[in-house]
N, C-alpha and C positions, 0 to 999 in steps of 0.2 A: 333577239329580244333586247329592248333597251335596258340599260343598266339600272335605271331608277325611274320611278313615277313621281310626279310632283305631289307633295302632301297637301292637305287642305290648307294648312298654314301658309305654305309657299304660294299656293294659288291666290289666297286672299292678299298676301303681301304684294304679289306681282300686280294684281288688279288695282290695289291702292296706289302703287308707284306710277303705273301708267295712267291712272285717272288724274293724279296730280300733275304729271308731265303734260297731259292734254290740256289741262286747265291753264298752266303757265304759257304754253304755246299759243292758246287762244287769246289770252290777254296780250301777249306780245304782238300777235297779228292785229288786234284792235288798235294797239298803240301805233303800229306802223301805218295802218290804213287811215285812221282818222286823226292822226297827229297827236295822239294822246301820249302823255309821258308814262313809260312803263316803270313802275315803282321798284321793281325787285329784279334787276338783271342778274344779280349774283345768285338768287334763288333759282332762276331759269338754268343757269350754268350747272348748279348743283344737281337739280332734278334731271337735267339732260345726261349728266354723268351717271347718275343712279339708273336711269332708263337704259343706258348703254350696257351697264353691268347686267341688268335683267336680260337684255338681248344676248349677252355673252353666256349667261347661265343657261339660256334655252338650248345652247349647243350641247351642254352636258346633261341637263335635266329636262326631259321631254315629257309632256303630257300625253298620255295614251288615250286614243279614242276608244270608247266603250259603247257596245250595242246591247240593249236590254230586251230580253224575251221573258214575259211574265205569264204564268199559268196557274190558275187556281186548282190545286190538287184535291182539296177537301172543302166542300161547300160549308159556308157558315151555318150553324144551327144555334139559334139563340136560346134554345132550351136544352142544349147539350150539357150533360153531366159527366164529368170524368169518372165519378163514382156515384152510384145510385141512380135514382129516377127522378125526373122533374115533376114537382107538384104544382099544378096550375093554380091552386088556391093560394098556396104560400109563396109561389115564385121561387122556391128553393129546391135544392137537390136533397133527396132523402133516400135512406137505404138501411137495411137490416142485415146482419150477418151472425153466424154462429160464434158464441163465445168460446174461448180456449181455456180449458182447465189448467190452472197453474199451481194448484195446491192439492193436498190430500189429507185425509183424516189420519193423524199420527198420535201416538201415546208414549208416555214414559211409564215404565212398569216398576213395581216394587213388590216385595213379599207381603202377603196379607198378614194381619194380626189375628190372634185367636179371638173367637167370639165369646168372651167371658170377662170376668173381673180381674184385672191385672194386679198381681201381687209381686212386689219387689222381693228379690231373693239375694242371699249372700252365701258364702261358703259355710258349710256345716260339717265340721271335722271332729272325729272322736278316734281315739287310739284303736278301738275295737272294730271300726268300720273297715270291712274288706280284709281282715287279717286271715281269713280262710281262702283257699283257692276257689275260683269260680267253677260252676257246674254247667255243662253244655248238654242240650237235649236235641233229639231228632224231630220232635213234634210237641205240640201243646195239648194237654189233656182237655177233653171236652167238659170237665167239671168246673172250669174257670177258677181253680184254686191254686194255680201255679205248678201243678204237676205236669210231667212230660215223659215221653218214652226215651229209653236208652240213655239215662243220665250218666255223665262221665266227668270226673274231676280233671281239671287242667292244671298241671300236666299229669297225664295218666301215670299211676304208679309212683307218685311223688314220695321221696324218702325224707322223713323229717330231719335227718342228719345232713342232708344235702343243702346247697345254697337255696334260699327262698325263691319261689317263682316270681317273675317280673310283675305279675298281677298283684302280688303281695308287697313286693319291695319297690314298686314305682314311687319315686320321690319327686313330688311337685312342690315341695317346700322351698324356701329361699336357700336352704343348704344343699338342695339337689342340683343335678346338672342344669345348666342355663337353658337348654332346649326344653326342659320339662317343667320349669318353674311357673307356678300360677299364683298370682297375688292373692293372699288371704288363706292359702292352704297351709295348715300347720301340722298335719299328720301324714305319715307315709302309707301308701297303698293306692291302687288305681281307683277304688271306690271313693277314697277321700279326695282324689283329684277331681272327681265328678260331682261330689255331694253338694247339693244346694237346698236351702229352705228359707222360709219367710224370716226376715230379719227381726220381726216382732213376735213370732210365735203365733200359731193359729189354732191351737188346740186340735180337735178332731176334724178340722176342715180338710177336704180332699183338694189337692193341688195337681194341676195337669199341664202338659205341654203337647202341642200338636205339630207334627212334621208332615208337610206335603211332599210326596214322592211321585214323580212321573217316571213310569217304567216303559221303555220302548220295547222290551221283550219280557216275557214272563220269567221271573227269577225269584230267588230266595235271599232275603236279608236276615241277619241275626240281630236281635235286640238284647243288649247287655243292660241289666237293670238291677238296682239294689235300693232298698228303702227301709227307713225307720218310721212307721212300723211295717206297712204292707204296700205293695205296688199293684198296678193294674195296666193292662194293654188292651186297646181297641183298634181295630182295623176297619176302615170304611164304615163306621157306625156299629160294627159287630163287636161285642165284648168277648175277648179271648181269655183274659184274666181279670177277675174281680177282686179288688182289695178286701172286700168284706169276706169273700171265700178264702182268700189267702190267710186272713187272720184267725181262721177257725183252728184253734189249738188242738182239737181232737181229730183233725182230718189227716189220716195217715196216707192219703193219696196225693196230698199236696206237697209243700216244701219238705215236711218231715220225711215223706216217702222217698223223694228224689235224693235227699241227703243220705239216707240209709242205704238205698239201693246202689248209689254210686260207690259205696264202701263195702259192697257185697254183704250187707246186713239186711235182715228182714225190714220191710217198710214200716212196720209198727214198733220198731225198736225205739226206746227213749233216747233222744238226742243228748241228754245230759251225760250218758255213759259212753258216748262216742269218743274214740281217741282223737286227739288233735291231729289235724292234717294240713299240710302246707303252712304251718305256723310254728315257728320255733319258740314262741312265747306261750306260757300258760294263760288260759283265759279264765275269766270269772265263771263261777258255777251258775250257768244260765238255766232257766226253766225249759219245759218241753218245747215251747215255740219261740220264746224270747231269744233274739239273736239270730234266728235262722234267716230273717229278711235282710239283715244289714252286715253280718259278719263276712259275707261273701257276695259276689254278683252271680246272676243267673243269665244264661244265654238261651233265648228261645228263637226258633226259626219262624218267620212270617213270609207267606207266599204272596207276591204281588202280581196282579194281572197285567198283561201287555197292553200298550197303547191306551192307557187310562191314568187318571189321577188316583193315587192311593193316599188316604189320610190316616196317619198313624198317631195315636194319642197315647202318651205315657203318663201315668198318674201315680201319686203317692198319698197315703193316708196315715196320719199320726194318731196312735191310740194311747199316747202317754198323757201326762198331766197337762192341764190347760196352762199356757204360758211357757211351757217347755218347748224345746226345739226338735222338730223332726228332721228327716233327710230323704231326698230323692236324687239319685244319680243314674244317668243312662247314656248309652252310646248306640247309634245305629251303624252296623258294620256290614260292609259289602265284601265279605269273604266266605269261603266255604268252611264247613266244619273242620276239615283236615287242615286248612291253612290257619284257622284260629288256634287249634290245638298245638300246631307246630310253631307258633309265633314265639319270639324271644324278646320282643319289645313292642311298645305301642306303635312304633314306626312301621312294623310289619303289617298293621291293619289298615284297611281303607275305610275311614269313617265318613259318613255323609252328614251326620249331625251328632252333637254331644252336648251334655248339660253344662260343661265347663265354659262354653262359649255364649251362654245366654244370661240375661239379667232379670228375667221375669218368669214366673209360673202364673197359672190362671185358675181361679175358682169359678164354679158354675159354668164350666166349659161345655158348650153344646156339642153333642156327638153327631147331630144331623145337620146343623148349620154352623159348622165349625169356624168359618172364616169371616172376617170383617175387614174394613178399610177405614182409615182416617180420612175425613173430608179434606180436600175436595175429591180424593180418589174414590173410584167406584169399583166394586168387585166385578171382575170380568171372567166368565167361564170360557176357557179356550178348549177347543176340541182336542180330546186325548191328552190334555194337559191339566195341571192343577190350577185352581183359581189364582188370579193375580190381581193386584191393585193397579188400576190404570188411571192416569191423569191425561186428559186430552191436551196435546200441545200444538196441534195443527188441525186445520179443517179444509174442506174443499173450497177453493176460491177460483174465480174466473177473471179473465182479462180480455180486453178488446184491443184491436189495432189502434194506432194513433188516429185521432180524428173521430173515434167512436166512443160512445158512453155505454156503460153496462146497465141493462134493464133486468131487474129481478123478476123475470118470468120463470116458468118451469117448462123446459130448461132455460137457463139464463141466455139472453140474446144481447147483441150489440146493435146500437142504433147510431147511425151517422149523425154527428152534430150538423145541423142544417147549414149548408154552404150555398152561396149563389151559383147559378150556372156559369159555365166556363166562358170567359170573355177575353181570352188571349187569342193571338194569331201568331203563327210561326212562319217565319220567312227562311227558306232554304236557298242559299246562294251557291251557285256553281260558277267558277271563273275559269275560262279557257282562252287560249289565243286563237288567232285566225286559222290555225291548223288543227284545232280541237284538242291541243295538249293542255293539261291542267296547269294552273298558275298558283303554286304554293306560295304562302306568305305574301299574298297580294293585298295591297291596301284598298279597303272599301270605306268610303266616307258615307255614313248613314246618320241622318238627322244631326249632322255636325260632329259626330263622334267618329273615331278612327278604329277600324276593325281589320283583322288580317285573316286570310284563309289558312286552312291547315295544310298538311302535306299533300292532301288529295285535292286541293283547290276548293274546299268546301267551307262554308260559314253558315252558322245558324243563329238567328236573332229572334227572340220571343218578345212580342209586343204585348204589354199588359194593358188591360182596359181598352182593347183595340177598337171597339165600336165607337168610342168617344175620342180617343187619341188615334184618329183615323187618317190623318194626312202626314206624309213623311217624304223626305227628300233623300235622293240617292246620288252621291258623287257630284252634287251641285248641278246636276243636269237632268234629272228625271224625278217625277213625283210618283209615289206609291200610295194607294188607298187601301186601308185595312177595314175589316168589318167585324172582327171578333168572332164569338161563337165557336172557338176552337178551330177556325179555318186554317188552312195551310196554303202557302204560295211557294211555287218554285220559280226562282228568278235566275236566269242564265245570263251571265255577263261575258260577252265575247270581246276580247281586247284585240284591236286591229294593229296595223303597221304603225310604227312609231312616228312616221311622217304624216299621219292623219291629222285633220284639223282638231285643234284643241277645243274641247268643250268649254263654253263660257257660260257663266251664270246669268240667267234671265233676271230682269229687274222690273217689277217685283217678282220674287220667287214663288212658283206654284200659284200664279194668279188665276189660272183656269184649271179646275180640278174635276176629274172624273167622278161621277156619283158612286156611292157604295150600295151594295145589295141591301134591300130593305130588311131590317132586322126583325120586324114584327110579322113578316109574311112568310109563309111556307109554300114552297114550290110544289103544287099538287096538280097533276094532270086532271082537267075537268072533262070527262068523257061525255060528249054530247052525241056526236056521230063520228064516223071515221072520215076525215082525220081527227086526231086529238087536238084540243085547244089548251094551251098552257099559259096561265097568267103569271107575269113577272113584274116586279116593282123594284125601283131604286130610290134612294134618298140622296138629295143634293147635300153634300157635306157642308157647304157654307150655311145652308138653312139649318141643319142639325146643330151646328156650332154657334148659332145665333148671329152669323154674319150675313151681309147682303149678298145673295147669289150673284155671281158674275156670268153665269151661263145664260144665253138667250134661248137656245134650243138644244136638243140632244139628239144623238145618232145612236141607234142600236144596230149592231151587226149580229146576224144569227145564221146558223146552218146546221144541217145534220152532220154527225161526226164522219159519215161516209162521203160527204161532199167536200170539194176543195174551194168552191166559190162561196163567198159570204153574201147573204141577202141583206139589204140595207133598208132601215126605217129611219127617215129623216124628219126634221121639223117637229119633233116631239116636244111638248110643253110640260113643265112641272106644275102640279097643283098642290099648293101648300108644301112645297119642297119635295114632292114625290112624283116620280116619273113612272107611269104604269102603261102596259100594253099587253096584248094577247097574240100569241104566235101559234100557228098550226104545225103539227108534225104527224108522223106516222108511227103506229104501234110497233114496239120492238126496236126503236131507234133511240139514239142519244142526241138530244138537242143541245147545241152549244150557242152561247150568246155572250156579248160584251157591250159596253156602253162608253161613250165619250161625251164631253160637254163642248158645245160651240159657243164661244164667248164673242164679244164685240170685235176683237182684233186677232184672236187666235183660237185654236182648238186645244183641248186637253189631250193628254195621252189616253190610250184605252185602259179601261179597267181590266182586272184579271178576267180571264175567260171562265165563265160559269157553265155548268152542264146539268142536265136532268135526263134520266132514263124514262121513256114512255112505256109503261107496262101494258 
């Protein structure tokens, strides 16, 4: 194989040198023959030297002979759409596709607020609040008066001479342990740590707080509650303890009863005569009921159902003077009775809610529609869960592939942005030597540009607007006609022995061109009888491009694919730049055909071979 092929630039330069050399020799001949004086003898010597150098370079740089074999592998279809379907009315490609969901409905969630009138609260501390040990019960009395079964003082059997119980000695003041300090608490006891009331005094107004609790299993929580003057408990809209009933001073089955029974006294014993318990300090002489609701806390069990939302409402009602201050303190405890009695500090308890962590109580709180949300949030009922406030942060959205636009149908669809039909043509080059071996990195001159084959001897060139840009030159030696319509051509270049005759550029280049397949015609077998008749048409490229046609007549070769010999149609004439004829074939065969132009002094090369299957 030769070491190098002449480049396009080298060929052009060589042609220019030899053209100038021939011109100088001709002028010298005229001077010698006719006795004319040759004006430029030095120029002749110079160009003669340059021409000798070209001849010398031909020893190193050889121009390789190339043979071209062109085959149309895909017929042009001028209504072909790479995507979608051709619309004959619009002359564009159109398509629809399913839209892709790229978004979803999403929310941010927050805890709902109570459906009532919000009342700002602050710490409400008194020395006497919580100075007695709490009482725990096994159940709540059905009388709604605060009574309960099996009341027991915590700790059981407390000795007044012993150290005070943590419930009594819990110090949330600024002088207490850092871990217990609560801003605004001025008195010692667990009740004082929890005690809150309206900062302006509300008279006999009932204030409440609602706690949503989602229970995954059925279980029992304990409600620790203390109030000045009376407290209440509701569970899921059902009243368990009514503040009005708690305040009944003559009710020996209520708080009076559980206090007495817890100390092994008759339930109807007067509280005023009870010995102090869990309190190392003497108390004021209180009346029969006064002090029973706030001198200690009470622990009541509440049973929650599984897989449901449980709404617990704790309330307090003040029966003192208008303008004075009441108190309500509570804690919801997730511990057993045994664990609560055995506790030695608040840290031993598992609290899910407590009044020391809130800043508002509510008046006029609804027991049936307990929850509300602040706009723009909406109340959302979740299965087996407590209501929550939800703000929508995302929504379902749809997307289309590039080149499509979203259409808001149901469901949304994608519509192809109208595009013209395909008008490219792809040329697939294969370069081999005379032995059939591939020629990698082989230089191909196409339309004056330089291209190189890949490692497999292959080169692909895509011609844009190929039905209009339809005349092309290959390696200065051959003409290629394209038709567009997403057609494809295979062009095989066989490189021969390096001693073959060098291809020279004709002048003018591509003066006689093969017609292109008629872009507005469709090859359709017209079944009249057997054999079939197939109408085909070609456009003269000069006529299409507004040039004067150089062809005088045209020749069509055709054959069945099973045949080896071509049939010839000669002397064909173009009418308005179009060459048309009819060819007969046999059903079930593939008909092949090609065309060339016959000009005044030469013939064009053949067009690519087209084919049609006769159904």
